[in-house]
N, C-alpha and C positions, 0 to 999 in steps of 0.2 A: 504493501499502502507505501508506504514513505514513498519506494522511489512511483510512481507515479504521480506523487505529490511532484515533486523535484522536476518531472521531466513537464507538467503541465509549469510550474513558476519560470523553465527554461521558456519554453512557449510562449508565454504569457514579454518574458523579457526581450525575445526577440522581435515581437511586432514592435515593443513601445522601444524598445533604445533603435529600431528601424527606423522609426519617426524621428525620434529627436536627433541621431542621426545626419538624418539628410537638412534638418535645420543646420545643424554647427558645422557641416561639411561645407554648406551651400555659403555660410558665413565667411569660413574660413580661405572659402577661396573669392571670394571678394575683396573680403582685407586685402589678402597678398597678390592677388595679382591681375584686378582689374581698379586696381587706386595708388595715386601716386607714382607710375611710370608703368605699370604693368613688372612683370619678372624679371626684367632688368631691375628695375629696384631692389632686388631680394639681394641683398651681402649680409655681413656681419653686423653690421651696425641698424639692419632694418630689424632684423632676427632677437638683437640682445633689447636695442631698445623697445622692442614689443613684451618678452619675456621677461625685463623691469618694472612692467605695469602687476600687479598682480590680478588682475578683472581676466588680465588675458594666461596671466601663469592658469588660475583655474578653469580658466577655459581651456589652454588646448591640454588640462591634465584630466578634464570629464572629453575633451575628443581622444582622447590616447587608451582611457580606460575603457570605453565605450566600445572603443574600436574592438578592441584587443579582445576584449570581454565577447564584445559579440562575435567576432570572426573564429574566436575560436569554440566558443556552442556551437557553432555551423559546423565547425569539423569537427568538433565531438560529434556532432548525429551521424555524421556523415562515418566515420568510424563505424559508430555503432551498427551503420546502417549493413554498411558492406562488408568489415573485418568479421569473419565466423569465428578462425581460430578466437580461446582464448588465453593464451602467453602472447598474442600479436597484438591482440585489443587490448592486452591490457601494456605494452609495452610505449605503444603512441596512446595512448591515452596519458600513460604518469610522462611523456615526453614530449605532449600536450604540456599540461599543468605546468613541467617546472620549465620550458619557451615560453610563454605567456607570463606565469609570473616572474620572470629574468625580463621581456623587456617591458614588465609593467613598471619592476623599481626603476630597472636604468631610466628609463624614458624622464619617471617621475620624479630622478635626482639627478637629471641633463635637467630636466623645468625649473630646479625648485634654486640649485644649486650654478644656474649657470651667470659667471661672474661675465655684467655687463663694460665694465675698463678693464680689463687683463694689460697688468704693470708690462710698459716693453713693447703696447705694439704700437705702432704708425698711431697716427693720429689720424690720418684718413680713414681709417678703416673704423674707426669708429664713432657709438653714436655724439650728437653732438656735446650731450647732458654729462659727458664724461670730462672730466679735470687736463686739462691742455698737459703734458709731460712726459 
């Protein structure tokens, strides 16, 4: 019975996260690609300046977490549906959990610990709010 409850929650999560992801992805694409010079304007200063703002940090973390969990849940369903050997299925599911967890942890660390003004960087590559020198 507990298994079916998890599958029901996973099914609802996929629908809800899919709708939220559509909004997050189109916002992400609009802000990054269609404003202020398009893709040519994306450099370290743009990314560091954006990630210096707590709103964009949480926006990007939400996008990262939802996308990775949504995708890994989809892969879990594919593995459950098409892999019949118990040992192989267990190996693939454990590998999926490990890789998803690793990507979530590393991505979250990068988003929250990125130094927008690294010491010794050329001034022309830094955001405008960084002190000169």
